[in-house]
N, C-alpha and C positions, 0 to 999 in steps of 0.2 A: 270364826269367833264373832265377827260383826253380826252375822245372821243369828247366832245363838243369843247375843245380847239383845237384839231386836225382838226376838221371840220372848225372852224373859221380860222385857219392858211391856210387851203387849199383855202378857198374863198378869203383870202387876196392875195394869189399868183395869182388867176384869176383876181382880181381887179387890181393888179399892172400891169399885162399884158395889160389890157384895157387902163390904163393910158399911158403906153409906146406907144401904137398904136395911141391914141388920140394926144399926143404931136408930134409924128412923122408926122401925117397927118396935124397938124397945121403948122409945119415947111414947109412942102411941099406946102401948100396953100399960106403961107405968103411970102416965099422966093424962091421957086423953080418953081412955076407955072408961065408960060409966056403968059397966056391969050388964048393960042390955044389948051390947053389940053395935051401938050407934056409930062408934068410931070406925068399926070395920065395914059396916054397910056403906058409910060415906066414902071409905077408901076405895071400895070396889064398884060403887055406883057409876055407871057410864053417863047417865043423864040423856039429854037429847043428842044423839050421835051427829046430827047435821050441825048443831050448834058447836059441839065439841070439835069436830073436824074443821068446820068453817072458821071459827074464831081462832083455833089453834094454828091453822094455815096462815091466816092474816097476821097473827103475832110473829110467826116464824119468818114470814117474808118481810115484815117491818124490821126485825132484827138483822136480817141479811142486808136490807137496804142501808141500815145504819153502818154496818161493817164495810159495805162497798164505799159509802161516802167517806168514811175514815181512811180507808186504804187509798182512795183516789186523791184526796186533798191534803193529806198529811204525809210527811216524810216517813220512811221505813222505821226509823228509830222510835217512833211514837207507838207503833202498832205491831211490830214483829215480836213474837214471844221467844221463849228459850229453845225453840226447836220442836216443841211438842206437836204443833200443828203440821210442821213438815213431816214428822214421824207418822202422823195419822194419814197424810196424803199418800204415803208409800204403801199403805195396807191394801189388801185385796178388797174387792167390793163386798165379798161375803163378810169379812171381818169388820168392814166399815158399818154395814147394816147391823150386825150383831152387837158390836161394841157401842155404837151410838144408841141402840135400843136399850141395852142393859144400863148404860150410863144415864140416859134420860129417865128411865123408870126409877132407878135407885136414888138419883139425886132429887127427883121430884118427891119421892116418898119422904126423904130426909128433910129437905129444905122447905117444902110447901106443906105436905100432909102432916108432918110432925112439927118442925120448928115454927113455921108461920101460924099454924093452927094453935100451938101452945102460946105464942106471943099475943095473938088476937084475944085469946081467952084471958091471959094474965093482964094485958094492958087495956082490955075492953075498947080497943080501937083497931079497926080494920086497916086504916092507912098506916098507922105506926107498925102494926104487925107485918104488913106486906113490905114496908120500907126496910125494917130491921132485918127481916129474913133475907131480903135481897142483898143487903150489905154483908150478912154472914156468908151467903153463897158466893159473893164476889171475892171476899177475903179468903175463902177456902181454896180459890184458884191461886195458890201461893205464887205461881210464876208471874202473876200480874202485879204483885205488890210493888215492884220497882218500875212499873209501867202505868202511870196514872190514867192514861187514855184507855188502856185495856181494862183497868180496874173500874173506871167509870162506866165503860161499855157493859161490863159484866153486871154491874149494879142495875143499869137500865134494863138489861135483858131479864134480870131477876124480878124487877118491878112488873114487867109485862107478864111474865110467867105467873107471878103471884096474883096479879089482878085477874088473869084468865081463870085461874083456879077458883078464886073467890066469886067471880061473876057467874060462872056456870055451876059452881058447886061440885065440879067433877075434877079429880086429879088428872084424869085422862086428857083434859084440855092442855094442861101444861106439859104432860108427858109427850103428847103428840107434837106440840110446838117445839119443845126441846129437842126431840128426835129429829124433826124435819129441819130445824135450823142447823144442828150439828151435821146432819147428812149432807145438806146442800153446801155448807161451808167446806166440808172435807172433800166432796166431789169437785168443787171449784178449785180447791187446793191441788188436786191431782192434775188440773189443767194449768197450774202455775199461778193461780190467784192467791192473794193473801200470804204469799211467801216473799222473802226479801227479793227485791227486783233483780239484784245481781245473781241470785240463785235461780230464779225462774228464767232469766235470760240465758244463763249458762246451760240449763237443761233443755232450752228450746233450740 
């Protein structure tokens, strides 16, 4: 029964990623498309691959460094979530790669390509658009709402992703950064990092 429940939870994460992508694409179609395909060309444009991969990697490592600092210097109660990260750490490497890739792509389409782009257009301010979209993405991680440190961290991560997207003009910068960050964090979780210390000690 426990295994079946875990499998159901896994597919719910995949399904939620599909929903994010769908809603993001709907926003792009309804409010960002201008009739000549500019929104779609911007969505699929890779740009300079070295810049995308390089900056994306730097952003991901900066996010990981922030999380390491939080977990090192603050007590567990400030940064342990509701068990979702522990669940991810129990997945096979195949599912980790697939789920983190699908999640990164779908969330970046929704929060950056759709929400951030729409806010920047409406507010005529890149800084405000990036900041508000980052706040929306942070609040969307509902399990963080009772954890101010995690919520603030998610907002900072959203700021970096949003800035990377705006700076390079390529959604693939934030997709790569998002995927790499999630992948590294989950793999570290499999080694007992970023889990409650009592849990990691018991498993060790």
